[in-house]
C-alpha positions, 0 to 999 in steps of 0.5 A: 367750271362748276355748273348745275347739280351742285348743292352749296351749304350757305349761311347768311353772312353779309358777303354770302347774302350780298346781291352780287353773290346771289346773282352769281349763284343763280346764274351758275344754277347751284342749289342752296342749302341754307346754314341754320343760324346758331349752329357751329361746325355744320360744314362737312369739312369741319366735322369729318374731313378736318377731324380725320386729318388731325387724327392722321397728321397730329403726330407727324412731322415734316421737314418743309412746307413742300413735304407737308403739301405733298403729304396732304395731297397723298393723304387726300388721294388715298381717301376713297369716295366712300369717305366723302359720302360718309361725311355728306351722310353725316350732315343729315344727322348733324343738321337734325341735331342742329335744328333740334337745338339752335334752329329750334331756339331760333324759331322760338325767338322768331315766334316770340317776337312775332307774338309780341308784334301780333299782340301789339297789332291786336291791341292797337286794332282793339283800341282803334275799334273801341274808339271808332265805336265811341266816335260813332256813338258820339256822332249819333248822339250829337245828331239826336241832340241837334235834331232835338234842339232844332225841333224845340226851336221849330216849336217855339217858332210855330207857337210864336207865329200862332200867338202873333197870328192871334194878335193880328186878328185881335188887333183890329177889334181892339183898335176899333173898340179904342177908337169908338171909346175915344170918339165917344169921349171926344164927343162928350168933351165937345158937348160939355165944351159946347154947353160952356162955349157958343159954337156952331154945329159946323165947327163941332162936325169939323172937329169930329171929322179931324179927330176921326182922321187922326184916329185913322192915322193912329190905327195905321201907325199902330198896325205898322208898329205891331207888325214891326214888333212881331217881326223883331220878335221873330228875328230875335227867336231865330237868332237865339235858335241859331246861336244855340245851335252854334254853341251846341256844335262848338261844344260837340266839336270840342268833345270829338276833339278831346276824344281824338286826343284821348285816342292819340294819347292811348295809342302813343302809351300803347306804342311805348308799352310795346317798345318797352316789352320788345326791349325787355324781351331783347334784353332777356334774349342775350343771356339765352343766346349766350347759354346756347353758344356755351352749350354749343361750345361744350359740345364741340369741346366734347367732340374734340375730346372724344376725337383726341382720345380716339387719336390716342388709342389709334396711335402706337409708338414706333418700335425700336429694334432689339439689340444684343448687349455684350458685356464689357471686359476689362483687359 
């Protein structure tokens, strides 16, 4: 059985590229000589052995299949080792010619497809980088807006607290002044009433004491009402600040969502454009492949015509022995 040292000319047909075939070749230790795509008649048996067999057997006739087999076996046995070496040596020039035509075109097509893929990936990466930069700038801008709103709310709260502190300091003075004025007015009213009505001084002092107690209660109630008012103002300001922050954050979230949707739309458009370009390239590839195959067919026909002409030049018809012609005599 064949073992190591064998070089196998192998193409990428499905039976040849199957896993079972590849494992068997690896077990046998054969070296693979890949058959380039779009290369016709690259096997030495095609361009050397069979062409010469057609030249030698093209005009021979056999009476039976056994005679044909024996003739082919005798012809193969008569061939020298140099004949097969010559066919193997021609493989280099045929392979170079194939690489300069079909394989070169296949490499160009592969490079074109790779260029389209790399162009698409580059455009996609650039688009993602642009949107990443926009998102970063938007986040920085949103953070600055939030900080600015927070500073404004803090300033408003500080101003309110200062104003409330000033009011708290002024409140006792204002209430005492009001109490003093009210007490003077009350005493004046008592004096007027005492002049019209006969009341004792004890009753007058009792009325003044009750009035002063009522003023003290009114003072405490005014302080409590003022504290509640300031507390309510502070709560309303803080609630307004929180609602402003929430509205700003909601608006910023909507902007980020719109930017992400825009990025998704742009990426989708880029994918569609790449698919369209790839489809157009594949469509334009069909006539190029067809023209290349036509060129290979023309080269094969040219080789066959050259071989046929060589066969016609090498072939010489069988010679007929000359016979002596005697005249017929009439009796």
